[in-house]
PyMOL commands that place a pseudoatom at each C-alpha (Angstrom):
pseudoatom trace, name=CA, resn=UNK, resi=1, chain=A, elem=C, hetatm=0, pos=[7.598, 3.832, -21.682]
pseudoatom trace, name=CA, resn=UNK, resi=2, chain=A, elem=C, hetatm=0, pos=[4.833, 3.975, -24.216]
pseudoatom trace, name=CA, resn=UNK, resi=3, chain=A, elem=C, hetatm=0, pos=[2.012, 6.442, -23.956]
pseudoatom trace, name=CA, resn=UNK, resi=4, chain=A, elem=C, hetatm=0, pos=[-0.580, 3.659, -23.329]
pseudoatom trace, name=CA, resn=UNK, resi=5, chain=A, elem=C, hetatm=0, pos=[1.367, 2.211, -20.343]
pseudoatom trace, name=CA, resn=UNK, resi=6, chain=A, elem=C, hetatm=0, pos=[2.089, 5.768, -18.955]
pseudoatom trace, name=CA, resn=UNK, resi=7, chain=A, elem=C, hetatm=0, pos=[-1.730, 6.697, -19.306]
pseudoatom trace, name=CA, resn=UNK, resi=8, chain=A, elem=C, hetatm=0, pos=[-2.662, 3.288, -17.487]
pseudoatom trace, name=CA, resn=UNK, resi=9, chain=A, elem=C, hetatm=0, pos=[-0.080, 3.970, -14.815]
pseudoatom trace, name=CA, resn=UNK, resi=10, chain=A, elem=C, hetatm=0, pos=[-1.346, 7.442, -14.214]
pseudoatom trace, name=CA, resn=UNK, resi=11, chain=A, elem=C, hetatm=0, pos=[-5.069, 6.449, -14.147]
pseudoatom trace, name=CA, resn=UNK, resi=12, chain=A, elem=C, hetatm=0, pos=[-4.252, 3.550, -11.730]
pseudoatom trace, name=CA, resn=UNK, resi=13, chain=A, elem=C, hetatm=0, pos=[-2.003, 5.737, -9.379]
pseudoatom trace, name=CA, resn=UNK, resi=14, chain=A, elem=C, hetatm=0, pos=[-4.577, 8.677, -9.434]
pseudoatom trace, name=CA, resn=UNK, resi=15, chain=A, elem=C, hetatm=0, pos=[-7.421, 6.160, -8.535]
pseudoatom trace, name=CA, resn=UNK, resi=16, chain=A, elem=C, hetatm=0, pos=[-5.434, 4.666, -5.784]
pseudoatom trace, name=CA, resn=UNK, resi=17, chain=A, elem=C, hetatm=0, pos=[-4.971, 8.027, -4.235]
pseudoatom trace, name=CA, resn=UNK, resi=18, chain=A, elem=C, hetatm=0, pos=[-8.604, 9.000, -4.810]
pseudoatom trace, name=CA, resn=UNK, resi=19, chain=A, elem=C, hetatm=0, pos=[-9.745, 5.785, -3.306]
pseudoatom trace, name=CA, resn=UNK, resi=20, chain=A, elem=C, hetatm=0, pos=[-7.651, 6.198, -0.230]
pseudoatom trace, name=CA, resn=UNK, resi=21, chain=A, elem=C, hetatm=0, pos=[-8.798, 9.919, 0.213]
pseudoatom trace, name=CA, resn=UNK, resi=22, chain=A, elem=C, hetatm=0, pos=[-12.516, 8.786, -0.184]
pseudoatom trace, name=CA, resn=UNK, resi=23, chain=A, elem=C, hetatm=0, pos=[-12.010, 6.079, 2.435]
pseudoatom trace, name=CA, resn=UNK, resi=24, chain=A, elem=C, hetatm=0, pos=[-10.490, 8.560, 4.817]
pseudoatom trace, name=CA, resn=UNK, resi=25, chain=A, elem=C, hetatm=0, pos=[-13.293, 11.046, 4.178]
pseudoatom trace, name=CA, resn=UNK, resi=26, chain=A, elem=C, hetatm=0, pos=[-15.956, 8.381, 4.882]
pseudoatom trace, name=CA, resn=UNK, resi=27, chain=A, elem=C, hetatm=0, pos=[-14.120, 7.352, 8.045]
pseudoatom trace, name=CA, resn=UNK, resi=28, chain=A, elem=C, hetatm=0, pos=[-13.620, 3.754, 6.802]
pseudoatom trace, name=CA, resn=UNK, resi=29, chain=A, elem=C, hetatm=0, pos=[-9.835, 4.324, 6.947]
pseudoatom trace, name=CA, resn=UNK, resi=30, chain=A, elem=C, hetatm=0, pos=[-8.149, 6.471, 9.657]
pseudoatom trace, name=CA, resn=UNK, resi=31, chain=A, elem=C, hetatm=0, pos=[-5.526, 9.002, 8.832]
pseudoatom trace, name=CA, resn=UNK, resi=32, chain=A, elem=C, hetatm=0, pos=[-2.923, 6.878, 10.652]
pseudoatom trace, name=CA, resn=UNK, resi=33, chain=A, elem=C, hetatm=0, pos=[-3.295, 3.962, 8.309]
pseudoatom trace, name=CA, resn=UNK, resi=34, chain=A, elem=C, hetatm=0, pos=[-3.716, 6.071, 5.074]
pseudoatom trace, name=CA, resn=UNK, resi=35, chain=A, elem=C, hetatm=0, pos=[-0.311, 7.636, 5.363]
pseudoatom trace, name=CA, resn=UNK, resi=36, chain=A, elem=C, hetatm=0, pos=[1.381, 4.552, 3.860]
pseudoatom trace, name=CA, resn=UNK, resi=37, chain=A, elem=C, hetatm=0, pos=[-1.128, 4.202, 1.011]
pseudoatom trace, name=CA, resn=UNK, resi=38, chain=A, elem=C, hetatm=0, pos=[-1.143, 7.927, 0.285]
pseudoatom trace, name=CA, resn=UNK, resi=39, chain=A, elem=C, hetatm=0, pos=[2.732, 7.707, 0.081]
pseudoatom trace, name=CA, resn=UNK, resi=40, chain=A, elem=C, hetatm=0, pos=[2.643, 4.862, -2.396]
pseudoatom trace, name=CA, resn=UNK, resi=41, chain=A, elem=C, hetatm=0, pos=[0.108, 6.443, -4.627]
pseudoatom trace, name=CA, resn=UNK, resi=42, chain=A, elem=C, hetatm=0, pos=[2.024, 9.620, -4.784]
pseudoatom trace, name=CA, resn=UNK, resi=43, chain=A, elem=C, hetatm=0, pos=[5.388, 7.808, -5.490]
pseudoatom trace, name=CA, resn=UNK, resi=44, chain=A, elem=C, hetatm=0, pos=[3.603, 5.797, -8.292]
pseudoatom trace, name=CA, resn=UNK, resi=45, chain=A, elem=C, hetatm=0, pos=[2.112, 8.830, -9.677]
pseudoatom trace, name=CA, resn=UNK, resi=46, chain=A, elem=C, hetatm=0, pos=[5.304, 10.671, -9.659]
pseudoatom trace, name=CA, resn=UNK, resi=47, chain=A, elem=C, hetatm=0, pos=[6.996, 7.914, -11.477]
pseudoatom trace, name=CA, resn=UNK, resi=48, chain=A, elem=C, hetatm=0, pos=[4.127, 7.604, -13.891]
pseudoatom trace, name=CA, resn=UNK, resi=49, chain=A, elem=C, hetatm=0, pos=[4.121, 11.423, -14.710]
pseudoatom trace, name=CA, resn=UNK, resi=50, chain=A, elem=C, hetatm=0, pos=[7.854, 12.035, -15.157]
pseudoatom trace, name=CA, resn=UNK, resi=51, chain=A, elem=C, hetatm=0, pos=[9.267, 9.640, -17.521]
pseudoatom trace, name=CA, resn=UNK, resi=52, chain=A, elem=C, hetatm=0, pos=[12.757, 10.949, -17.051]
pseudoatom trace, name=CA, resn=UNK, resi=53, chain=A, elem=C, hetatm=0, pos=[12.548, 10.053, -13.282]
pseudoatom trace, name=CA, resn=UNK, resi=54, chain=A, elem=C, hetatm=0, pos=[11.456, 6.800, -14.146]
pseudoatom trace, name=CA, resn=UNK, resi=55, chain=A, elem=C, hetatm=0, pos=[14.224, 6.158, -16.663]
pseudoatom trace, name=CA, resn=UNK, resi=56, chain=A, elem=C, hetatm=0, pos=[16.812, 7.616, -14.124]
pseudoatom trace, name=CA, resn=UNK, resi=57, chain=A, elem=C, hetatm=0, pos=[15.599, 5.179, -11.283]
pseudoatom trace, name=CA, resn=UNK, resi=58, chain=A, elem=C, hetatm=0, pos=[15.469, 2.181, -13.871]
pseudoatom trace, name=CA, resn=UNK, resi=59, chain=A, elem=C, hetatm=0, pos=[18.989, 3.023, -14.999]
pseudoatom trace, name=CA, resn=UNK, resi=60, chain=A, elem=C, hetatm=0, pos=[20.222, 3.416, -11.409]
pseudoatom trace, name=CA, resn=UNK, resi=61, chain=A, elem=C, hetatm=0, pos=[18.752, 0.053, -10.365]
pseudoatom trace, name=CA, resn=UNK, resi=62, chain=A, elem=C, hetatm=0, pos=[19.974, -1.651, -13.673]
pseudoatom trace, name=CA, resn=UNK, resi=63, chain=A, elem=C, hetatm=0, pos=[16.497, -2.341, -14.939]
pseudoatom trace, name=CA, resn=UNK, resi=64, chain=A, elem=C, hetatm=0, pos=[16.135, -2.393, -18.633]
pseudoatom trace, name=CA, resn=UNK, resi=65, chain=A, elem=C, hetatm=0, pos=[12.299, -1.990, -18.923]
pseudoatom trace, name=CA, resn=UNK, resi=66, chain=A, elem=C, hetatm=0, pos=[11.512, 1.287, -17.011]
pseudoatom trace, name=CA, resn=UNK, resi=67, chain=A, elem=C, hetatm=0, pos=[7.713, 0.389, -16.280]
pseudoatom trace, name=CA, resn=UNK, resi=68, chain=A, elem=C, hetatm=0, pos=[9.010, -2.643, -14.431]
pseudoatom trace, name=CA, resn=UNK, resi=69, chain=A, elem=C, hetatm=0, pos=[10.288, -0.049, -11.658]
pseudoatom trace, name=CA, resn=UNK, resi=70, chain=A, elem=C, hetatm=0, pos=[6.661, 0.892, -11.227]
pseudoatom trace, name=CA, resn=UNK, resi=71, chain=A, elem=C, hetatm=0, pos=[5.850, -2.739, -10.260]
pseudoatom trace, name=CA, resn=UNK, resi=72, chain=A, elem=C, hetatm=0, pos=[8.898, -2.703, -8.169]
pseudoatom trace, name=CA, resn=UNK, resi=73, chain=A, elem=C, hetatm=0, pos=[7.840, 0.354, -6.271]
pseudoatom trace, name=CA, resn=UNK, resi=74, chain=A, elem=C, hetatm=0, pos=[4.344, -1.014, -5.681]
pseudoatom trace, name=CA, resn=UNK, resi=75, chain=A, elem=C, hetatm=0, pos=[5.630, -4.342, -4.608]
pseudoatom trace, name=CA, resn=UNK, resi=76, chain=A, elem=C, hetatm=0, pos=[7.965, -2.541, -1.935]
pseudoatom trace, name=CA, resn=UNK, resi=77, chain=A, elem=C, hetatm=0, pos=[5.039, -0.389, -0.637]
pseudoatom trace, name=CA, resn=UNK, resi=78, chain=A, elem=C, hetatm=0, pos=[2.833, -3.216, -0.273]
pseudoatom trace, name=CA, resn=UNK, resi=79, chain=A, elem=C, hetatm=0, pos=[5.442, -5.207, 1.565]
pseudoatom trace, name=CA, resn=UNK, resi=80, chain=A, elem=C, hetatm=0, pos=[5.966, -2.267, 3.940]
pseudoatom trace, name=CA, resn=UNK, resi=81, chain=A, elem=C, hetatm=0, pos=[2.230, -1.786, 4.314]
pseudoatom trace, name=CA, resn=UNK, resi=82, chain=A, elem=C, hetatm=0, pos=[1.836, -5.454, 5.317]
pseudoatom trace, name=CA, resn=UNK, resi=83, chain=A, elem=C, hetatm=0, pos=[4.626, -5.412, 7.661]
pseudoatom trace, name=CA, resn=UNK, resi=84, chain=A, elem=C, hetatm=0, pos=[3.347, -2.044, 9.253]
pseudoatom trace, name=CA, resn=UNK, resi=85, chain=A, elem=C, hetatm=0, pos=[-0.216, -3.673, 9.632]
pseudoatom trace, name=CA, resn=UNK, resi=86, chain=A, elem=C, hetatm=0, pos=[1.346, -6.887, 11.158]
pseudoatom trace, name=CA, resn=UNK, resi=87, chain=A, elem=C, hetatm=0, pos=[2.938, -4.593, 13.822]
pseudoatom trace, name=CA, resn=UNK, resi=88, chain=A, elem=C, hetatm=0, pos=[-0.475, -2.910, 14.492]
pseudoatom trace, name=CA, resn=UNK, resi=89, chain=A, elem=C, hetatm=0, pos=[-2.348, -6.181, 14.531]
pseudoatom trace, name=CA, resn=UNK, resi=90, chain=A, elem=C, hetatm=0, pos=[0.206, -7.678, 17.045]
pseudoatom trace, name=CA, resn=UNK, resi=91, chain=A, elem=C, hetatm=0, pos=[-0.021, -4.618, 19.305]
pseudoatom trace, name=CA, resn=UNK, resi=92, chain=A, elem=C, hetatm=0, pos=[-3.681, -4.800, 19.251]
pseudoatom trace, name=CA, resn=UNK, resi=93, chain=A, elem=C, hetatm=0, pos=[-3.688, -8.408, 19.903]
pseudoatom trace, name=CA, resn=UNK, resi=94, chain=A, elem=C, hetatm=0, pos=[-1.592, -7.711, 23.226]
pseudoatom trace, name=CA, resn=UNK, resi=95, chain=A, elem=C, hetatm=0, pos=[-4.096, -4.975, 24.089]
pseudoatom trace, name=CA, resn=UNK, resi=96, chain=A, elem=C, hetatm=0, pos=[-7.052, -7.297, 23.749]
pseudoatom trace, name=CA, resn=UNK, resi=97, chain=A, elem=C, hetatm=0, pos=[-5.209, -9.968, 25.886]
pseudoatom trace, name=CA, resn=UNK, resi=98, chain=A, elem=C, hetatm=0, pos=[-4.424, -7.517, 28.474]
pseudoatom trace, name=CA, resn=UNK, resi=99, chain=A, elem=C, hetatm=0, pos=[-7.979, -6.109, 28.505]
pseudoatom trace, name=CA, resn=UNK, resi=100, chain=A, elem=C, hetatm=0, pos=[-9.468, -9.755, 28.629]
pseudoatom trace, name=CA, resn=UNK, resi=101, chain=A, elem=C, hetatm=0, pos=[-7.197, -10.417, 31.668]
pseudoatom trace, name=CA, resn=UNK, resi=102, chain=A, elem=C, hetatm=0, pos=[-8.279, -7.197, 33.416]
pseudoatom trace, name=CA, resn=UNK, resi=103, chain=A, elem=C, hetatm=0, pos=[-11.957, -8.036, 32.626]
pseudoatom trace, name=CA, resn=UNK, resi=104, chain=A, elem=C, hetatm=0, pos=[-11.662, -11.365, 34.103]
pseudoatom trace, name=CA, resn=UNK, resi=105, chain=A, elem=C, hetatm=0, pos=[-10.042, -10.012, 37.298]
pseudoatom trace, name=CA, resn=UNK, resi=106, chain=A, elem=C, hetatm=0, pos=[-12.836, -7.504, 37.722]
pseudoatom trace, name=CA, resn=UNK, resi=107, chain=A, elem=C, hetatm=0, pos=[-15.432, -10.182, 37.160]
pseudoatom trace, name=CA, resn=UNK, resi=108, chain=A, elem=C, hetatm=0, pos=[-13.913, -12.415, 39.723]
pseudoatom trace, name=CA, resn=UNK, resi=109, chain=A, elem=C, hetatm=0, pos=[-13.797, -9.400, 42.252]
pseudoatom trace, name=CA, resn=UNK, resi=110, chain=A, elem=C, hetatm=0, pos=[-17.527, -8.754, 41.558]
pseudoatom trace, name=CA, resn=UNK, resi=111, chain=A, elem=C, hetatm=0, pos=[-18.477, -12.487, 42.048]
pseudoatom trace, name=CA, resn=UNK, resi=112, chain=A, elem=C, hetatm=0, pos=[-16.383, -12.265, 45.380]
pseudoatom trace, name=CA, resn=UNK, resi=113, chain=A, elem=C, hetatm=0, pos=[-18.201, -9.172, 46.552]
pseudoatom trace, name=CA, resn=UNK, resi=114, chain=A, elem=C, hetatm=0, pos=[-21.615, -10.462, 45.656]
pseudoatom trace, name=CA, resn=UNK, resi=115, chain=A, elem=C, hetatm=0, pos=[-20.948, -13.773, 47.434]
pseudoatom trace, name=CA, resn=UNK, resi=116, chain=A, elem=C, hetatm=0, pos=[-19.889, -11.801, 50.467]
pseudoatom trace, name=CA, resn=UNK, resi=117, chain=A, elem=C, hetatm=0, pos=[-23.080, -9.799, 50.526]
pseudoatom trace, name=CA, resn=UNK, resi=118, chain=A, elem=C, hetatm=0, pos=[-25.150, -12.973, 50.203]
pseudoatom trace, name=CA, resn=UNK, resi=119, chain=A, elem=C, hetatm=0, pos=[-23.434, -14.655, 53.020]
pseudoatom trace, name=CA, resn=UNK, resi=120, chain=A, elem=C, hetatm=0, pos=[-23.832, -11.703, 55.403]
pseudoatom trace, name=CA, resn=UNK, resi=121, chain=A, elem=C, hetatm=0, pos=[-26.744, -12.222, 57.865]
pseudoatom trace, name=CA, resn=UNK, resi=122, chain=A, elem=C, hetatm=0, pos=[-29.580, -9.690, 57.329]
pseudoatom trace, name=CA, resn=UNK, resi=123, chain=A, elem=C, hetatm=0, pos=[-30.588, -7.670, 60.394]
pseudoatom trace, name=CA, resn=UNK, resi=124, chain=A, elem=C, hetatm=0, pos=[-34.370, -7.023, 60.546]
for i in range(1, 124): cmd.bond("trace and resi %d" % i, "trace and resi %d" % (i + 1))
show_as sticks, trace
zoom trace
């Protein structure tokens, strides 16, 4: 990997890590969801810093241009993150549906109680 490509890869990986940490610090991203992104940034940073590791992984995968492994790792992590967040969104959708059903039941009970109190004769 050329030094220019390595410097850019290190800068992008470090920037990704810094952005994720800053988002967690500002409470824009919860720790639970930041784990996947921190793992991705550390993996990319490791492969960017240690050329030998990158070359070993590239050779093991049969990739002739080692920097392409960085893109492969990034693609795999983005895929994993998308899958993880799809699971989270699905779970939240189920929770929202359950809460909406419970709220509708409570509203119906409240209307019924209000109707019963209105129907009672008042004693003076």
